[in-house]
C-alpha positions as CSV (number, residue, x, y, z in Angstrom):
1,X,20.4,-0.2,-0.9
2,X,21.3,0.7,2.5
3,X,19.8,4.0,4.1
4,X,20.8,4.7,7.6
5,X,19.9,1.4,9.5
6,X,17.4,0.4,6.9
7,X,18.4,-2.1,4.2
8,X,16.3,-2.9,1.0
9,X,16.9,-6.0,-0.7
10,X,17.0,-4.4,-4.1
11,X,17.9,-6.9,-7.0
12,X,17.2,-10.1,-4.5
13,X,13.4,-9.6,-4.7
14,X,10.8,-7.0,-5.5
15,X,10.2,-4.5,-2.4
16,X,6.7,-3.4,-1.3
17,X,6.1,0.1,-0.4
18,X,2.9,0.2,1.6
19,X,0.8,3.5,1.3
20,X,-0.3,5.4,4.5
21,X,-2.3,8.3,3.6
22,X,-2.7,11.1,6.4
23,X,-5.3,13.0,4.4
24,X,-9.0,13.1,4.1
25,X,-9.1,13.6,0.2
26,X,-7.1,10.5,-1.0
27,X,-8.3,9.4,-4.4
28,X,-8.3,5.9,-3.0
29,X,-10.5,6.6,-0.3
30,X,-8.0,5.2,2.3
31,X,-6.9,8.4,4.0
32,X,-8.4,8.0,7.3
33,X,-5.1,7.6,9.4
34,X,-5.2,11.1,10.9
35,X,-4.8,9.6,14.4
36,X,-1.0,8.9,15.1
37,X,-2.1,5.7,17.2
38,X,-4.3,4.4,14.5
39,X,-1.7,5.2,11.9
40,X,1.0,3.3,13.8
41,X,-1.3,0.2,14.1
42,X,-1.9,0.3,10.3
43,X,1.9,0.6,9.7
44,X,2.3,-2.7,11.8
45,X,-0.2,-4.5,10.1
46,X,1.4,-3.6,6.7
47,X,4.7,-4.8,7.9
48,X,3.3,-8.0,9.3
49,X,1.7,-8.6,5.8
50,X,5.0,-7.9,4.0
51,X,5.7,-4.1,3.5
52,X,9.4,-3.2,3.1
53,X,8.8,0.7,3.2
54,X,6.1,2.8,4.6
55,X,5.3,5.6,2.6
56,X,3.5,8.5,4.7
57,X,1.9,11.4,2.6
58,X,-0.1,14.3,4.2
59,X,-1.2,16.1,1.0
60,X,-3.3,14.4,-1.8
61,X,-1.7,14.5,-5.3
62,X,-4.7,13.1,-7.0
63,X,-5.8,14.8,-10.3
64,X,-7.3,18.2,-9.4
65,X,-6.2,18.1,-5.8
66,X,-5.9,21.2,-3.8
67,X,-2.7,22.4,-2.3
68,X,-2.4,22.6,1.7
69,X,-0.1,24.8,3.5
70,X,3.3,23.7,4.8
71,X,2.1,24.0,8.3
72,X,-1.0,21.8,7.9
73,X,1.2,19.1,6.1
74,X,3.6,19.2,9.0
75,X,0.6,19.2,11.5
76,X,-0.6,15.9,9.7
77,X,2.6,14.1,9.1
78,X,5.0,14.7,11.9
79,X,3.0,13.1,14.9
80,X,2.1,10.3,12.7
81,X,5.8,9.6,11.5
82,X,6.9,9.9,15.2
83,X,4.1,7.3,16.2
84,X,5.0,5.1,13.2
85,X,8.8,5.2,13.9
86,X,8.2,4.0,17.4
87,X,6.0,1.1,16.2
88,X,8.0,-0.4,13.3
89,X,11.7,-0.9,12.3
90,X,11.6,-0.5,8.6
91,X,12.2,2.2,6.1
92,X,9.8,5.1,6.3
93,X,9.3,7.5,3.3
94,X,7.8,11.0,3.4
95,X,5.8,11.9,0.4
96,X,6.3,15.6,0.0
97,X,7.6,18.1,-2.3
98,X,8.4,20.8,0.3
99,X,11.8,20.7,1.8
100,X,10.9,21.9,5.4
101,X,8.5,19.0,5.7
102,X,11.1,16.8,4.3
103,X,13.5,18.2,6.8
104,X,11.4,17.7,9.9
105,X,10.2,14.1,8.7
106,X,13.8,13.2,8.4
107,X,14.6,14.6,11.6
108,X,11.8,12.3,13.2
109,X,13.0,9.0,11.6
110,X,12.0,9.0,7.9
111,X,14.9,8.0,5.6
112,X,13.5,8.4,2.2
113,X,12.0,11.5,0.5
114,X,9.3,10.7,-2.2
115,X,9.2,13.8,-4.2
116,X,6.5,13.9,-7.1
117,X,8.1,17.1,-8.7
118,X,11.7,15.2,-8.7
119,X,13.5,18.1,-6.8
120,X,11.8,20.8,-9.2
121,X,9.5,22.4,-6.8
122,X,11.7,23.5,-3.9
123,X,15.2,24.6,-4.5
124,X,16.2,23.3,-1.0
125,X,14.9,19.8,-1.4
126,X,18.1,18.3,-2.8
127,X,20.4,20.0,-0.3
128,X,18.1,18.9,2.3
129,X,18.0,15.2,1.5
130,X,21.8,15.2,0.9
131,X,22.4,16.7,4.4
132,X,20.6,14.2,6.1
133,X,22.2,11.4,3.7
134,X,18.7,10.2,2.9
135,X,17.3,8.4,-0.1
136,X,15.1,9.9,-2.7
137,X,12.5,8.8,-5.2
138,X,12.5,10.9,-8.5
139,X,9.2,11.0,-10.2
140,X,8.1,12.1,-13.4
141,X,5.0,14.3,-13.7
142,X,3.8,16.4,-16.5
143,X,2.4,19.6,-15.0
144,X,1.0,19.8,-11.5
145,X,-1.8,17.8,-9.7
146,X,-4.2,20.6,-10.7
147,X,-3.5,20.4,-14.3
148,X,-1.8,17.2,-15.1
149,X,-4.8,15.4,-16.4
150,X,-5.9,18.0,-18.7
151,X,-5.1,16.2,-22.2
152,X,-1.5,15.5,-21.7
153,X,0.4,15.2,-24.9
154,X,3.8,13.9,-25.6
155,X,6.0,13.7,-28.9
156,X,7.9,10.5,-27.6
157,X,6.6,9.4,-24.3
158,X,9.1,7.0,-23.1
159,X,12.2,9.0,-24.2
160,X,10.6,12.4,-22.8
161,X,10.1,10.6,-19.6
162,X,13.6,8.8,-19.5
163,X,15.4,12.1,-20.3
164,X,13.7,13.9,-17.6
165,X,14.4,11.3,-15.0
166,X,18.0,11.3,-16.2
167,X,18.2,15.1,-15.7
168,X,16.6,14.6,-12.2
169,X,19.4,12.1,-11.3
170,X,22.1,14.5,-12.4
171,X,20.5,17.1,-10.4
172,X,20.2,15.0,-7.2
173,X,23.8,13.7,-7.6
174,X,25.2,17.3,-8.2
175,X,23.5,18.4,-4.9
176,X,25.3,15.6,-3.1
177,X,22.5,12.9,-2.8
178,X,24.4,9.5,-2.7
179,X,24.0,7.9,-6.1
180,X,23.4,4.6,-4.5
181,X,20.3,6.1,-2.5
182,X,18.4,7.2,-5.8
183,X,15.2,5.6,-6.9
184,X,13.3,6.6,-10.0
185,X,9.5,6.5,-10.8
186,X,8.1,6.9,-14.3
187,X,5.0,8.3,-12.6
188,X,2.1,6.2,-13.7
189,X,-1.0,8.5,-13.7
190,X,0.7,11.6,-13.3
191,X,-0.1,13.6,-16.6
192,X,-0.7,10.4,-18.5
193,X,-3.7,9.2,-20.5
194,X,-4.7,5.5,-20.2
195,X,-2.6,4.4,-23.2
196,X,0.5,6.4,-21.9
197,X,0.2,4.3,-18.8
198,X,0.0,1.1,-20.7
199,X,2.9,2.0,-22.9
200,X,5.0,2.7,-19.7
201,X,4.4,-0.7,-18.3
202,X,5.1,-2.4,-21.6
203,X,8.4,-0.3,-22.0
204,X,9.4,-0.2,-18.4
205,X,12.7,-1.9,-19.1
206,X,14.0,1.2,-20.9
207,X,14.2,3.1,-17.5
208,X,16.7,0.4,-16.1
209,X,19.2,2.0,-18.6
210,X,19.4,4.8,-15.9
211,X,21.0,2.1,-13.4
212,X,18.7,3.0,-10.6
213,X,16.2,0.9,-9.1
214,X,12.7,1.5,-10.5
215,X,9.5,1.9,-8.5
216,X,6.1,1.7,-10.0
217,X,2.7,2.9,-8.5
218,X,-0.3,1.6,-10.2
219,X,-2.4,0.8,-7.0
220,X,-6.1,1.5,-7.8
221,X,-5.6,4.1,-10.3
222,X,-8.0,5.6,-12.9
223,X,-6.7,4.0,-15.7
224,X,-7.4,0.5,-14.3
225,X,-10.8,1.9,-13.7
226,X,-11.2,2.9,-17.2
227,X,-9.9,-0.5,-18.5
228,X,-12.2,-2.5,-16.3
229,X,-15.2,-0.4,-15.4
230,X,-14.5,-1.0,-11.9
231,X,-14.8,1.3,-9.0
232,X,-11.9,2.2,-6.9
233,X,-12.5,-0.4,-4.1
234,X,-12.9,-3.0,-6.8
235,X,-9.5,-2.6,-8.6
236,X,-7.6,-5.1,-6.8
237,X,-7.3,-7.7,-9.4
238,X,-6.3,-5.0,-12.0
239,X,-3.7,-3.6,-9.9
240,X,-2.4,-7.1,-9.3
241,X,-2.1,-7.6,-13.2
242,X,-0.1,-4.3,-13.5
243,X,2.1,-5.2,-10.6
244,X,3.0,-8.4,-12.3
245,X,3.5,-7.0,-15.6
246,X,5.7,-4.1,-13.7
247,X,7.9,-6.8,-12.0
248,X,8.4,-8.9,-15.2
249,X,9.6,-5.6,-16.9
250,X,12.1,-4.7,-14.3
251,X,10.2,-3.0,-11.5
252,X,12.3,-3.3,-8.0
253,X,9.6,-1.5,-6.0
254,X,5.8,-1.6,-6.2
255,X,3.7,1.1,-4.3
256,X,0.5,-0.5,-3.0
257,X,-2.6,0.0,-0.9
258,X,-3.3,-3.7,-0.2
259,X,0.1,-5.1,0.9
260,X,-1.4,-8.4,1.7
261,X,-2.7,-9.0,-1.7
262,X,0.2,-7.6,-3.6
263,X,2.7,-9.5,-1.4
264,X,1.3,-12.8,-3.0
265,X,1.7,-11.2,-6.5
266,X,5.3,-10.4,-5.8
267,X,6.1,-13.8,-4.2
268,X,4.7,-15.5,-7.3
269,X,5.9,-13.2,-10.0
270,X,9.5,-13.3,-8.5
271,X,9.5,-16.9,-8.3
272,X,8.7,-17.1,-12.0
273,X,11.0,-14.3,-13.2
274,X,13.9,-13.9,-11.1
C-alpha cells in the first residue's frame, strides 16, 4: 500500500501501528506526550523498535470519554504531528472523526485518517480525505464512546459488522477515496462485550472477504483484563496472545502500545503462518 511517499508492506508481513496518545485521559494511562519534543522522541523510539505507522490521537475514545472541542484537539495534535513529521520518515495517522482536524493534520504531514465513526460523524470527512489522496481506516463502532458499552446487543454480530464496514467502503469510494488506500477495522472494544470481542477474533477471516487490509486493535483493552483479572499495565501477555490470534486469522496491521514486545509477536507469528 503506497500512500504519498510511504509504503506499507501489506501482505508481505504484519505491519505495526504504534499508539501515540496526546491526551491526559487515555484508558491505558500512557497519554503523556503533550509536549511535542517528548512526542517526537517517543515516535523515534517506536520506529527504532519496529513501528510502521505512528497513530496520533488527541481525544480519548475510551468508554465514557468526554468529547473535546475541535480547537482543543487541534491545539493538542498539530504541534505534535509537526514535530513527529520532522523526526521520523514513516506513515503518520491522525486518529480523529473531525474533518477540520483531519485537514490540518494532513497538511502537516499525516497520510492516514483513522476515523472511529467510519466517515459517518462528519459529512466533510470523506471529501477531505479524498482531496489529500490520503489513506483511511474505517472502524466499526456501535453507538458513541459515551454510550457504546451500555449493554451492546447484536442479532448477528459478525454479519452486522461486515455489512457496516461494507457500507463504509462504498461510502469512501463514492467520495473519491482511492480504493487501494482503504483499511478496515472491526472495532474491538467499541460497543462489544467480552464474548463479542472473542468472537470477532475467532471469525476475523470473514472480514477479508471485503478485500481490504484488516487492522486489529486489542492492546491492553478491558476484555483482556476481564478474562485475566489483570490491571491495565499487566496486560502485555494477554495483548500478545490476541495479536498472535489476529495475525493467524488474517490481520494485516496490529495497533499497539508496546511496539517492542509486539514486534516479537509479529516476527514469530508471521514466520509460522505466512
